Structures are given as structure tokens and as C-alpha cells.
C-alpha positions in Angstrom: -73.8 -19.8 -164.8 -70.7 -21.8 -165.6 -67.4 -19.9 -165.9 -66.3 -19.4 -169.5 -63.1 -21.3 -170.5 -60.3 -19.2 -171.8 -59.9 -19.3 -175.6 -56.8 -21.2 -176.6 -53.8 -19.0 -177.5 -53.4 -18.7 -181.2 -49.9 -20.0 -182.3 -47.4 -17.7 -184.0 -47.6 -19.9 -187.1 -51.4 -19.4 -187.3 -51.0 -15.7 -186.8 -48.3 -15.6 -189.6 -50.6 -17.5 -191.9 -53.4 -15.0 -191.2 -51.1 -12.0 -191.6 -49.9 -13.4 -195.0 -53.6 -13.5 -196.0 -53.9 -9.8 -195.2 -55.1 -9.9 -191.6 -53.6 -6.8 -190.0 -54.9 -7.7 -186.6 -52.9 -10.9 -186.7 -49.7 -9.1 -187.4 -50.5 -6.6 -184.6 -50.8 -9.6 -182.3 -47.4 -10.8 -183.4 -46.0 -7.3 -182.8 -47.4 -7.1 -179.3 -46.3 -10.7 -178.5 -42.7 -10.2 -179.6 -42.0 -6.5 -179.2 -40.2 -7.1 -175.9 -37.8 -9.6 -177.5 -36.8 -7.1 -180.2 -36.5 -4.3 -177.6 -34.3 -6.4 -175.3 -32.0 -7.2 -178.2 -31.8 -3.6 -179.4 -31.0 -2.3 -175.9 -27.9 -4.6 -176.0 -26.5 -2.4 -178.7 -28.1 1.1 -178.3 -28.7 3.1 -175.2 -31.1 5.8 -176.5 -34.8 4.9 -176.5 -35.3 6.6 -179.9 -32.7 4.2 -181.4 -34.3 1.2 -179.9 -37.7 2.3 -181.1 -36.2 2.7 -184.6 -34.8 -0.8 -184.5 -38.1 -2.2 -183.4 -40.0 -0.5 -186.2 -37.3 -1.5 -188.8 -37.3 -5.1 -187.6 -41.1 -5.5 -187.8 -41.3 -3.8 -191.2 -38.7 -6.2 -192.5 -40.5 -9.1 -190.9 -43.8 -8.1 -192.4 -42.4 -7.9 -195.9 -40.5 -11.2 -195.5 -43.5 -13.2 -194.1 -43.5 -15.2 -197.3 -40.0 -16.5 -196.5 -40.9 -17.7 -193.0 -41.3 -21.5 -192.7 -41.9 -22.3 -189.0 -41.4 -25.9 -188.2 -40.9 -25.6 -184.5 -42.8 -23.9 -181.6 -40.4 -21.0 -181.2 -39.5 -20.6 -184.8 -41.1 -17.2 -185.3 -39.3 -15.7 -182.3 -35.9 -17.1 -183.5 -36.6 -15.9 -187.0 -37.6 -12.4 -185.8 -34.5 -12.3 -183.5 -32.3 -12.9 -186.5 -34.0 -10.0 -188.3 -33.6 -7.8 -185.2 -29.9 -8.6 -184.8 -29.2 -7.9 -188.4 -31.1 -4.6 -188.1 -28.9 -3.7 -185.1 -25.8 -4.6 -187.1 -26.8 -2.5 -190.1 -27.5 0.5 -187.8 -24.1 0.0 -186.0 -22.4 0.1 -189.5 -24.3 3.2 -190.5 -23.3 5.0 -187.3 -19.7 4.0 -187.9 -19.8 5.4 -191.4 -21.3 8.6 -190.1 -18.6 8.8 -187.4 -21.2 8.6 -184.6 -20.6 7.1 -181.2 -23.8 6.0 -179.5 -22.5 6.4 -176.0 -19.5 8.7 -176.3 -16.0 8.7 -174.8 -15.2 7.6 -171.3 -15.0 10.5 -168.8 -12.0 10.8 -166.5 -14.1 9.5 -163.7 -15.2 6.5 -165.7 -11.6 5.8 -166.9 -10.4 5.9 -163.2 -13.2 3.5 -162.2 -12.4 1.2 -165.1 -8.7 1.3 -164.2 -9.4 0.4 -160.6 -11.8 -2.5 -161.6 -9.3 -3.9 -164.2 -6.5 -3.9 -161.6 -8.8 -5.9 -159.3 -9.7 -8.3 -162.1 -6.2 -8.5 -163.7 -5.2 -11.7 -161.9 -8.2 -13.6 -163.2 -6.7 -14.1 -166.7 -10.0 -13.4 -168.4 -10.0 -9.6 -168.5 -12.1 -9.2 -171.6 -14.8 -11.6 -170.4 -15.0 -9.8 -167.0 -15.0 -6.4 -168.6 -18.0 -7.3 -170.8 -20.0 -8.1 -167.7 -19.3 -4.7 -166.1 -21.3 -1.5 -166.1 -19.0 0.2 -168.6 -19.3 -2.6 -171.2 -21.5 -0.5 -173.5 -18.9 2.3 -173.7 -16.1 0.0 -174.3 -18.0 -2.0 -176.9 -19.1 1.2 -178.7 -15.4 1.8 -179.5 -15.0 -1.5 -181.4 -15.8 -2.1 -185.0 -19.5 -3.0 -185.6 -18.9 -6.6 -186.4 -16.5 -7.1 -183.5 -19.1 -5.5 -181.1 -21.8 -7.7 -182.5 -19.8 -10.9 -182.0 -18.8 -10.0 -178.5 -22.2 -9.0 -177.4 -23.9 -12.1 -178.8 -21.1 -14.4 -177.4 -20.6 -12.8 -174.0 -23.9 -11.1 -173.1 -26.5 -13.1 -175.0 -24.4 -16.3 -174.4 -25.0 -17.7 -177.9 -22.8 -20.4 -179.2 -20.5 -20.0 -182.2 -23.0 -22.0 -184.3 -25.9 -19.9 -183.1 -24.1 -16.7 -184.0 -23.3 -18.0 -187.4 -26.9 -18.8 -187.9 -28.1 -15.4 -186.8 -25.5 -13.4 -188.8 -25.5 -15.6 -191.8 -21.7 -16.2 -191.4 -19.7 -19.4 -191.3 -18.6 -20.7 -187.9 -15.0 -20.1 -188.9 -15.8 -16.5 -189.6 -17.5 -16.1 -186.2 -14.4 -17.6 -184.5 -12.1 -15.3 -186.4 -14.2 -12.2 -185.6 -14.4 -13.3 -181.9 -10.7 -13.7 -181.6 -10.1 -10.3 -183.4 -12.8 -8.6 -181.2 -11.3 -9.9 -178.0 -7.8 -8.8 -179.1 -9.2 -5.4 -179.9 -10.9 -5.1 -176.5 -7.6 -6.1 -174.8 -5.8 -3.3 -176.7 -8.6 -0.8 -175.7 -8.4 -1.9 -172.1 -4.6 -1.4 -172.0 -5.2 2.3 -172.7 -7.0 2.5 -169.4 -4.9 0.3 -167.2 
């Protein structure tokens, strides 16, 4: 007996077309294929598993109802389109938390503040304190203290390493607005860090 050849992988665009036609299995395949992407993005902004699961569900629900708006011209179009939906879902949740006065991670403990103080003193001579701080373990706690739009810009710029143009595309903002928010966010982070130095 000859070994069976593997069936070719169905493209995202073909799965989207099938899902638009009512094929629930096709959308389930899209979910399984891209769940990790949405999860990774959500964990950039939220530390609790329940919050991340909520973002995953919200992002895929939004994607399902917006399939008619998807026009994939490139190989990774669906992943990029879904990433934009996920980032906007995270942004909406950050804004809701801010209105409710919630902090996702909480205040820095005395021990964490002492650790941060020590690390910042070591990094102080580098001239790029805010860039170095974002790459540290306590970045989530520091970023959680910023306004949602400032946190979003810094996370996408410094952690996801997106360009100004890419952030503008994801957020639906102009590049000038992204630059302005980035400057304001870095200034806000510097002010926050001065409290601990």
C-alpha cells in the first residue's frame, strides 16, 4: 500500500469564504488556527487568565460578525485583520477598566519599588530609561498605571515592536496621533519612574 499524501492545508481565505456561507466548522478551524495569536496579544495587556479568555471570545465574536468586511488579498491578511480586532478589544477593555477604577495588576509593593529603584539606578546612565523599563519584569505594573491609550501605544511600540505606521493601521489613528501619544506616554512613564527613583 502506498502512503497517503497529506491533504493540502486550506487557506484562511477559503475558510473565511466557507464561514461566510454558514460553515461553522470552517470558523472553528480559524479559531483553532489563530487563538494563540489573540491570546499572546491579550497577555500583553492583561495578567489574569479570565481577562485573556474574555478578550479571545470578544475578538472572535467581533470577527465572526465582521466576516463580510474582510477582504484578504495577501497570505497573512486574516491574521493581521484579526490582530487589529484583538488589539482594539484590548483597548476597549482597558478603557472600561479605567472608567470602573480597576487596576489589573495593582500597586507596586515596597519590595517591588525597592527593586525598581535599584534597577533604574543601574540603567540611569543609558539615557533611555523608559525603553529599558518596558523590557523589565515590572513593565506590566508600570504600564497599568498609565492611561489606556498611552499604555496601548507603548506596548505596541516597545514590546510588539510595531512601527508608527503599523500602530496607526491597527488603531485606526493617524501617524501624527500615534507619534503624539507615544511622546506623551513616554513622558508619563518618565514621571511615574521618578516617583520610584
